[in-house]
Backbone as JSON, one array per atom type, in Angstrom:
{
  "sequence": "MWAAVAYLPIRSATLEVAPTFLEVFRANRAYAWRALRYFGVADSDLDDACQEVFLVVHRDLAGFDGEAKLSTWIYAICLRTAATFRRRRARAVARELERAPQASQTDGTPHDALERAEARRTLQAMLDELDDDKRAVFVLHEIEQLPMAEIAGIVSVPLQTGYSRLRAAREQMAAAAKRARARTKNEREGT",
  "N": [[-78.77, -54.99, 51.44], [-76.92, -53.8, 53.37], [-74.39, -54.36, 52.29], [-74.18, -52.23, 50.84], [-73.34, -49.98, 52.3], [-70.66, -50.02, 52.67], [-69.85, -48.62, 50.18], [-70.83, -46.19, 50.09], [-70.57, -42.65, 50.39], [-69.66, -41.31, 53.45], [-71.27, -39.25, 54.53], [-74.09, -38.19, 52.72], [-74.46, -35.49, 50.42], [-77.02, -34.93, 49.87], [-78.68, -36.28, 51.96], [-77.38, -35.94, 54.6], [-76.92, -38.23, 56.34], [-75.24, -39.97, 58.35], [-74.03, -43.49, 58.18], [-74.6, -45.96, 60.88], [-72.46, -47.04, 63.33], [-72.88, -49.8, 63.72], [-74.14, -50.54, 61.37], [-71.97, -50.0, 59.58], [-70.09, -51.81, 60.48], [-71.27, -54.39, 59.95], [-71.4, -54.26, 57.33], [-68.58, -54.22, 56.66], [-66.92, -56.26, 58.0], [-66.33, -58.67, 57.11], [-64.79, -58.09, 54.9], [-62.79, -56.76, 56.29], [-61.56, -58.48, 57.9], [-60.59, -60.45, 55.98], [-58.77, -58.6, 54.42], [-56.7, -58.28, 56.68], [-55.87, -60.84, 56.76], [-54.75, -61.3, 54.42], [-52.75, -59.29, 54.65], [-50.85, -60.61, 56.17], [-51.44, -61.23, 58.85], [-51.22, -63.36, 61.52], [-53.09, -66.42, 61.71], [-54.04, -66.89, 64.24], [-54.14, -64.44, 65.24], [-56.05, -63.14, 64.12], [-58.76, -62.65, 64.68], [-58.51, -60.99, 67.01], [-56.95, -58.8, 65.93], [-58.97, -57.89, 63.82], [-60.97, -56.76, 65.44], [-59.36, -54.84, 66.71], [-59.12, -53.19, 64.4], [-61.89, -52.17, 64.26], [-62.3, -50.96, 66.45], [-60.7, -48.58, 66.07], [-62.35, -47.75, 64.07], [-64.69, -47.22, 65.2], [-64.01, -45.32, 66.99], [-63.08, -43.14, 65.35], [-65.1, -42.67, 63.36], [-66.97, -40.66, 63.46], [-65.54, -38.4, 62.63], [-65.04, -39.19, 60.1], [-64.8, -37.86, 56.76], [-65.57, -38.52, 54.35], [-64.23, -38.06, 51.98], [-63.03, -39.93, 50.6], [-63.93, -43.46, 49.49], [-65.51, -45.59, 52.08], [-64.95, -48.0, 52.45], [-62.03, -47.87, 51.57], [-60.98, -46.31, 53.51], [-61.12, -48.13, 55.53], [-59.73, -49.96, 54.54], [-56.97, -48.85, 54.54], [-56.88, -48.63, 57.55], [-56.73, -51.33, 58.13], [-54.33, -52.01, 57.1], [-52.27, -50.76, 58.47], [-52.85, -51.77, 61.09], [-52.44, -54.48, 60.68], [-49.64, -54.26, 60.11], [-48.72, -53.52, 62.75], [-49.79, -55.8, 64.13], [-47.9, -57.83, 62.97], [-45.34, -57.05, 63.69], [-45.57, -57.31, 66.59], [-45.98, -59.94, 66.78], [-43.29, -60.78, 65.82], [-41.71, -59.58, 67.42], [-42.43, -61.12, 69.79], [-41.82, -63.85, 69.1], [-39.18, -63.32, 68.89], [-38.25, -63.04, 71.68], [-39.16, -65.34, 72.62], [-37.43, -66.99, 71.51], [-34.93, -66.39, 72.64], [-35.38, -66.93, 75.21], [-35.73, -69.77, 75.04], [-34.2, -72.77, 75.65], [-31.01, -73.82, 74.54], [-29.32, -76.69, 73.32], [-26.51, -76.69, 73.67], [-26.31, -74.69, 75.48], [-25.65, -75.11, 78.3], [-23.07, -75.98, 78.02], [-19.66, -75.22, 78.29], [-17.9, -72.15, 78.9], [-18.62, -69.05, 80.89], [-18.06, -67.2, 78.97], [-18.45, -68.04, 76.63], [-21.26, -68.4, 76.49], [-21.79, -65.64, 76.64], [-20.71, -64.99, 74.15], [-22.86, -66.45, 72.52], [-25.2, -65.36, 73.14], [-24.58, -62.65, 72.29], [-24.24, -63.01, 69.5], [-26.95, -63.94, 68.97], [-28.34, -61.39, 69.46], [-27.21, -60.03, 67.3], [-28.01, -61.28, 65.27], [-30.75, -60.77, 65.4], [-30.8, -58.09, 65.25], [-30.0, -57.78, 62.38], [-32.06, -59.07, 61.1], [-34.05, -57.59, 61.83], [-33.61, -55.46, 59.8], [-34.63, -56.05, 57.64], [-37.53, -55.71, 55.43], [-40.84, -56.58, 56.21], [-41.99, -58.3, 54.3], [-39.65, -59.71, 53.19], [-38.54, -60.6, 55.25], [-40.14, -62.32, 56.31], [-40.1, -64.43, 54.17], [-37.44, -65.37, 54.51], [-36.98, -66.15, 57.15], [-38.54, -67.99, 57.35], [-37.48, -69.97, 55.42], [-34.62, -70.1, 55.59], [-34.38, -70.3, 58.28], [-36.38, -71.74, 59.55], [-36.54, -73.82, 57.91], [-38.46, -74.3, 55.79], [-39.84, -75.54, 52.8], [-39.94, -73.84, 49.77], [-42.13, -73.89, 48.25], [-44.32, -74.35, 50.15], [-43.78, -72.17, 51.7], [-44.68, -69.89, 49.99], [-47.23, -70.26, 49.72], [-48.0, -69.91, 52.5], [-47.44, -67.11, 52.87], [-48.82, -66.22, 50.75], [-48.09, -65.45, 48.15], [-46.98, -65.92, 44.61], [-44.72, -68.41, 43.61], [-42.33, -67.78, 42.16], [-42.23, -65.17, 43.14], [-41.67, -65.6, 45.84], [-39.1, -66.89, 45.88], [-37.88, -64.54, 44.84], [-37.88, -62.79, 46.67], [-36.43, -64.1, 48.87], [-33.81, -64.13, 47.72], [-33.53, -61.36, 47.37], [-33.51, -60.83, 50.33], [-31.56, -62.46, 51.21], [-29.28, -61.22, 49.87], [-29.33, -58.75, 51.24], [-28.82, -59.75, 54.09], [-26.42, -60.66, 53.91], [-24.74, -58.41, 53.49], [-25.39, -57.09, 55.66], [-24.25, -58.83, 57.63], [-21.67, -58.73, 56.75], [-21.29, -55.96, 57.41], [-21.42, -56.45, 60.42], [-19.32, -58.04, 60.84], [-17.2, -56.59, 60.29], [-17.69, -54.36, 62.06], [-17.27, -56.0, 64.53], [-14.56, -56.71, 64.38], [-13.13, -54.08, 64.04], [-13.74, -53.53, 66.97], [-12.37, -55.55, 68.43], [-9.85, -54.79, 67.64], [-9.69, -52.49, 68.74], [-10.4, -49.88, 67.49]],
  "CA": [[-78.89, -53.62, 52.0], [-75.81, -53.75, 54.31], [-73.33, -54.07, 51.46], [-74.27, -50.64, 49.9], [-72.88, -48.99, 53.38], [-69.46, -49.91, 52.24], [-69.46, -47.83, 49.17], [-71.73, -44.85, 50.18], [-69.95, -41.67, 51.19], [-70.06, -41.17, 54.92], [-72.3, -38.43, 54.62], [-74.41, -37.72, 51.82], [-74.8, -34.13, 50.34], [-78.4, -34.5, 49.99], [-79.34, -36.61, 53.1], [-76.63, -35.72, 55.89], [-77.28, -39.05, 57.38], [-74.36, -41.05, 58.31], [-74.33, -44.85, 58.59], [-74.18, -45.86, 62.28], [-71.23, -47.82, 63.69], [-73.13, -51.16, 63.54], [-74.26, -50.69, 59.97], [-70.47, -50.21, 59.12], [-69.1, -52.99, 61.16], [-71.84, -55.52, 59.37], [-70.94, -54.35, 56.1], [-67.46, -54.55, 56.31], [-66.16, -57.02, 58.74], [-65.76, -59.79, 56.29], [-63.78, -57.36, 54.13], [-61.49, -56.34, 56.88], [-60.86, -59.94, 58.17], [-59.85, -60.85, 54.63], [-57.66, -57.79, 54.21], [-55.89, -58.46, 57.65], [-55.46, -62.18, 56.56], [-53.78, -60.95, 53.3], [-51.47, -58.46, 55.07], [-49.96, -61.5, 56.95], [-51.82, -61.29, 60.4], [-51.53, -64.93, 61.84], [-54.54, -66.96, 61.66], [-54.47, -66.99, 65.73], [-54.43, -63.18, 65.74], [-57.11, -62.3, 63.34], [-60.11, -61.96, 65.51], [-57.89, -59.69, 67.74], [-56.64, -57.54, 64.77], [-60.27, -57.33, 63.49], [-61.39, -56.11, 66.68], [-58.57, -53.48, 66.98], [-59.75, -52.19, 63.49], [-63.12, -51.79, 64.43], [-62.19, -50.1, 67.49], [-60.23, -47.45, 65.41], [-63.39, -47.12, 63.36], [-65.77, -46.92, 66.12], [-63.52, -44.07, 67.66], [-62.93, -42.3, 64.16], [-66.22, -42.69, 62.56], [-67.78, -39.52, 63.36], [-64.72, -37.56, 62.0], [-64.78, -39.53, 58.67], [-64.85, -36.82, 55.98], [-66.31, -38.75, 53.17], [-63.67, -37.87, 50.54], [-62.71, -41.58, 49.9], [-64.86, -44.41, 50.08], [-65.64, -45.85, 53.42], [-63.79, -49.24, 52.2], [-60.88, -47.56, 51.36], [-60.57, -45.86, 54.8], [-61.12, -49.23, 56.62], [-58.32, -50.91, 54.2], [-55.92, -48.25, 55.36], [-56.62, -49.14, 58.95], [-56.42, -52.63, 58.15], [-52.76, -52.09, 56.93], [-51.6, -50.29, 59.7], [-53.24, -52.77, 62.11], [-51.69, -55.66, 60.32], [-48.28, -54.21, 60.36], [-48.61, -53.61, 64.07], [-49.61, -57.1, 64.64], [-46.61, -58.61, 62.41], [-44.33, -56.47, 64.55], [-45.85, -57.76, 67.95], [-45.5, -61.38, 66.42], [-41.95, -60.91, 65.51], [-41.03, -59.59, 68.91], [-42.87, -62.45, 70.55], [-40.87, -64.93, 68.76], [-37.36, -63.23, 69.17], [-38.09, -63.22, 73.19], [-39.28, -66.87, 73.05], [-36.21, -67.63, 70.93], [-34.02, -65.93, 73.64], [-35.63, -67.67, 76.52], [-35.79, -71.09, 74.74], [-32.71, -73.41, 75.98], [-30.16, -74.4, 73.45], [-28.76, -77.75, 73.56], [-25.21, -76.41, 73.9], [-26.05, -73.5, 76.29], [-25.16, -75.59, 79.39], [-21.81, -76.19, 77.86], [-18.73, -74.17, 77.98], [-17.66, -70.97, 79.77], [-19.63, -67.98, 80.67], [-17.86, -66.35, 77.85], [-19.34, -68.75, 75.33], [-22.56, -67.96, 76.58], [-21.96, -64.21, 76.3], [-20.81, -64.92, 72.72], [-23.91, -66.77, 71.8], [-25.96, -64.21, 73.42], [-24.24, -61.53, 71.29], [-24.63, -63.53, 68.1], [-28.49, -64.01, 69.0], [-28.67, -60.21, 69.46], [-26.76, -59.67, 66.22], [-28.77, -61.85, 64.22], [-32.16, -60.08, 65.41], [-30.45, -56.66, 64.29], [-29.88, -58.09, 60.93], [-33.33, -59.45, 60.78], [-34.91, -56.28, 61.83], [-33.29, -54.55, 58.66], [-35.38, -56.56, 56.45], [-38.89, -55.61, 55.56], [-41.62, -57.52, 56.64], [-42.24, -59.46, 53.31], [-38.43, -60.44, 52.96], [-38.18, -61.14, 56.71], [-41.02, -63.68, 56.62], [-39.67, -65.45, 53.61], [-36.02, -65.6, 54.89], [-37.03, -66.88, 58.34], [-39.52, -69.52, 57.07], [-36.86, -70.86, 54.35], [-33.39, -70.28, 56.15], [-34.34, -70.74, 59.87], [-37.43, -72.97, 59.75], [-36.13, -74.81, 56.81], [-39.63, -74.89, 55.06], [-39.75, -75.45, 51.43], [-40.53, -72.46, 49.09], [-43.76, -74.16, 47.84], [-45.02, -74.09, 51.29], [-43.66, -70.81, 52.22], [-45.53, -69.24, 49.13], [-48.6, -70.49, 50.35], [-48.05, -69.11, 53.85], [-47.3, -65.54, 52.91], [-49.79, -65.78, 49.74], [-47.49, -64.93, 46.94], [-46.4, -66.73, 43.93], [-43.61, -69.11, 43.99], [-41.43, -67.02, 41.68], [-42.19, -64.0, 44.27], [-41.23, -66.05, 46.82], [-37.81, -66.85, 45.49], [-37.22, -63.22, 44.49], [-37.71, -62.04, 47.93], [-35.61, -64.88, 49.38], [-32.78, -63.68, 47.1], [-33.25, -60.09, 47.99], [-33.39, -61.07, 51.73], [-29.98, -63.24, 51.35], [-28.27, -60.12, 49.64], [-29.33, -57.85, 52.55], [-28.39, -60.19, 55.32], [-24.86, -61.02, 53.65], [-24.41, -57.26, 53.38], [-25.48, -56.74, 57.13], [-23.22, -59.86, 57.96], [-20.22, -58.01, 56.4], [-20.99, -54.86, 58.44], [-21.25, -57.0, 61.86], [-18.02, -58.53, 61.09], [-16.23, -55.3, 60.32], [-17.8, -53.74, 63.57], [-16.58, -56.9, 65.69], [-12.98, -56.58, 64.22], [-12.88, -52.82, 65.02], [-14.05, -53.45, 68.43], [-11.45, -56.3, 68.97], [-8.73, -54.21, 67.45], [-9.81, -51.3, 69.63], [-10.18, -48.83, 66.84]],
  "C": [[-77.35, -53.15, 52.64], [-74.57, -53.55, 53.43], [-73.1, -52.59, 50.99], [-73.37, -49.63, 50.91], [-71.36, -48.94, 52.73], [-68.79, -49.12, 51.17], [-70.14, -46.51, 48.96], [-70.47, -44.12, 50.88], [-70.31, -41.49, 52.62], [-71.32, -40.29, 55.17], [-72.73, -37.84, 53.16], [-74.78, -36.22, 51.54], [-76.21, -33.74, 50.43], [-79.33, -35.03, 51.53], [-78.59, -36.24, 54.38], [-77.07, -36.76, 56.65], [-75.96, -39.94, 57.13], [-74.67, -42.47, 58.77], [-74.11, -45.13, 60.28], [-73.16, -47.0, 62.23], [-71.58, -49.37, 63.18], [-73.47, -51.71, 62.16], [-72.68, -50.88, 59.24], [-69.86, -51.36, 59.23], [-69.94, -54.3, 60.23], [-71.56, -55.63, 57.92], [-69.66, -54.54, 55.74], [-66.62, -55.59, 57.1], [-65.6, -57.96, 58.21], [-64.46, -59.15, 55.83], [-62.62, -57.1, 55.18], [-60.77, -57.68, 57.36], [-60.01, -60.49, 57.04], [-58.35, -60.15, 54.36], [-56.5, -58.05, 55.25], [-55.31, -59.79, 57.19], [-54.35, -62.11, 55.47], [-52.69, -60.24, 53.5], [-50.66, -59.23, 55.87], [-50.23, -61.4, 58.31], [-51.98, -62.91, 60.42], [-52.82, -65.13, 62.13], [-55.23, -66.62, 63.34], [-54.67, -65.42, 65.87], [-55.24, -62.41, 64.89], [-58.31, -61.7, 63.91], [-59.44, -60.65, 66.33], [-57.64, -58.61, 66.92], [-58.05, -56.86, 64.31], [-60.9, -56.38, 64.36], [-60.73, -54.79, 66.78], [-58.93, -52.48, 65.71], [-60.85, -51.46, 63.51], [-63.14, -50.82, 65.45], [-61.78, -48.79, 67.08], [-61.6, -46.87, 64.65], [-64.38, -46.43, 64.06], [-65.24, -45.32, 66.73], [-63.43, -42.9, 66.35], [-64.02, -41.9, 63.31], [-67.02, -41.36, 62.39], [-66.9, -38.47, 62.69], [-64.36, -37.89, 60.75], [-65.48, -38.34, 58.03], [-65.59, -37.34, 54.73], [-65.61, -38.72, 51.97], [-63.18, -38.91, 50.02], [-63.91, -42.3, 50.28], [-64.62, -45.12, 51.26], [-64.82, -47.35, 53.46], [-62.42, -48.87, 52.15], [-60.24, -46.98, 52.54], [-60.13, -47.05, 55.54], [-59.9, -49.77, 55.94], [-56.99, -50.3, 54.8], [-55.7, -48.56, 56.9], [-56.25, -50.31, 58.97], [-54.92, -52.8, 58.16], [-51.99, -51.91, 57.9], [-51.63, -51.21, 60.87], [-52.43, -54.16, 61.83], [-50.06, -55.55, 60.57], [-47.7, -54.13, 62.16], [-48.58, -55.05, 64.65], [-48.51, -58.1, 64.28], [-45.59, -58.31, 63.51], [-44.4, -57.2, 65.97], [-45.39, -59.45, 67.66], [-44.24, -61.81, 66.31], [-41.21, -60.62, 66.67], [-41.31, -60.65, 69.77], [-41.99, -63.86, 70.4], [-39.7, -64.77, 68.97], [-37.49, -63.4, 70.59], [-38.42, -64.55, 73.48], [-37.9, -67.42, 72.55], [-35.05, -67.54, 72.02], [-34.03, -66.68, 74.86], [-35.48, -69.4, 76.37], [-34.28, -71.72, 74.73], [-32.29, -73.88, 74.75], [-29.52, -75.62, 73.92], [-27.33, -77.46, 74.34], [-24.91, -75.26, 75.2], [-25.61, -73.93, 77.7], [-23.78, -75.92, 79.42], [-21.01, -75.13, 77.69], [-18.77, -73.17, 79.13], [-18.76, -70.01, 79.83], [-19.14, -66.85, 79.44], [-18.6, -66.83, 76.52], [-20.52, -68.41, 75.4], [-22.57, -66.56, 76.25], [-21.92, -64.13, 74.98], [-22.03, -65.32, 71.83], [-24.94, -65.69, 72.14], [-25.9, -62.93, 72.45], [-24.58, -61.89, 69.77], [-26.46, -63.34, 68.13], [-28.93, -62.55, 68.64], [-28.22, -59.51, 67.85], [-27.74, -60.02, 65.02], [-30.27, -61.33, 64.34], [-32.09, -58.79, 64.96], [-30.54, -57.02, 63.09], [-31.49, -58.53, 60.36], [-34.31, -58.1, 60.76], [-34.64, -55.25, 60.68], [-34.06, -54.79, 57.65], [-36.76, -56.09, 56.2], [-39.58, -56.65, 55.69], [-41.85, -58.77, 55.82], [-40.89, -60.23, 53.11], [-38.24, -61.1, 54.18], [-38.94, -62.59, 56.71], [-40.45, -64.67, 55.7], [-38.32, -66.03, 54.11], [-36.07, -66.48, 56.07], [-37.63, -68.26, 58.02], [-38.54, -70.33, 56.13], [-35.57, -71.09, 55.25], [-33.37, -70.81, 57.88], [-35.37, -71.86, 60.19], [-37.24, -74.08, 58.83], [-37.46, -75.45, 56.11], [-39.13, -74.82, 53.41], [-40.43, -74.39, 50.62], [-41.84, -72.62, 48.53], [-44.61, -73.97, 48.87], [-45.0, -72.68, 51.8], [-44.59, -69.94, 51.19], [-46.9, -69.38, 49.42], [-48.95, -69.85, 51.59], [-48.24, -67.62, 53.75], [-48.33, -65.16, 51.41], [-49.1, -65.03, 48.7], [-47.16, -66.05, 45.76], [-45.02, -67.3, 43.89], [-42.45, -68.39, 43.53], [-41.08, -65.73, 42.63], [-41.55, -64.47, 45.37], [-39.63, -66.2, 46.76], [-36.83, -65.43, 45.22], [-36.95, -62.53, 45.94], [-36.73, -62.78, 48.89], [-34.04, -64.41, 48.76], [-32.47, -62.41, 47.43], [-32.66, -60.17, 49.6], [-32.02, -61.6, 51.84], [-28.94, -62.13, 51.2], [-28.39, -59.01, 50.79], [-28.89, -58.6, 53.81], [-26.83, -60.54, 54.96], [-24.35, -59.54, 53.77], [-24.41, -56.7, 54.93], [-24.37, -57.9, 57.91], [-21.79, -59.15, 57.78], [-20.03, -56.74, 57.42], [-20.68, -55.21, 59.58], [-19.83, -57.26, 61.84], [-17.09, -57.55, 61.13], [-16.35, -54.53, 61.68], [-16.96, -54.79, 64.76], [-15.04, -56.86, 65.31], [-12.65, -55.27, 64.48], [-12.95, -52.89, 66.21], [-12.97, -54.5, 69.06], [-10.13, -55.66, 68.85], [-8.36, -52.96, 68.07], [-9.69, -49.95, 68.85], [-11.71, -48.34, 66.67]]
}
C-alpha cells in the first residue's frame, strides 16, 4: 500500500486527498537513501543527507502541485542535497589538509612556508574548477594513489568511464596549471 504513494499524483482530481508526510516518508525513504548514495554522498553522511531531503519534503509537500510524479520531485531534491553534501565534504577535506602538518613544514624559512601555502591554495583553486565527477576520480587517483578499479567501485562507474574522467580531469588540470604558471610569471615580472 505504501509504495503506491510514490507514484500517485499528490492530489487526485477526484479525491482531492493528499498523502500525509508520514506516508510519503515511508514510501520513499529507501529510494531517497539509494539515490543519495548513487549521487556520491559519503556513507557517513547518508543518514544526515536523507534527513535533509525529508526536511525539504516536509516543508514543501503542501505546495507540491502534482504535475510530476512525487518520486521525480523527491529525486530532484536528492540531487540538490547530494551536491550540497559533496561540496561540504570537499571543503572539510580541504580545511583538514591545510591544518595537517607536513613533514617539511618545520624546515626552511618563512618564505618557504608562504610558498607552500600558496601552492596549496593554487591546487585547491585548480581542483575547484573540476566538476564533481572528474574531481572525485582525479583526487582518488592522483592524490590518494588508489587504483582505478577501486576508484570505479567507489564512484559507481564502469572502469572505462573512470579512465575517461581521469583523462579529462588531467587535461583540465594541465590547462589550469599553465594558467597559474603564467599568472605567477606575470606577477614576478610586475606586469
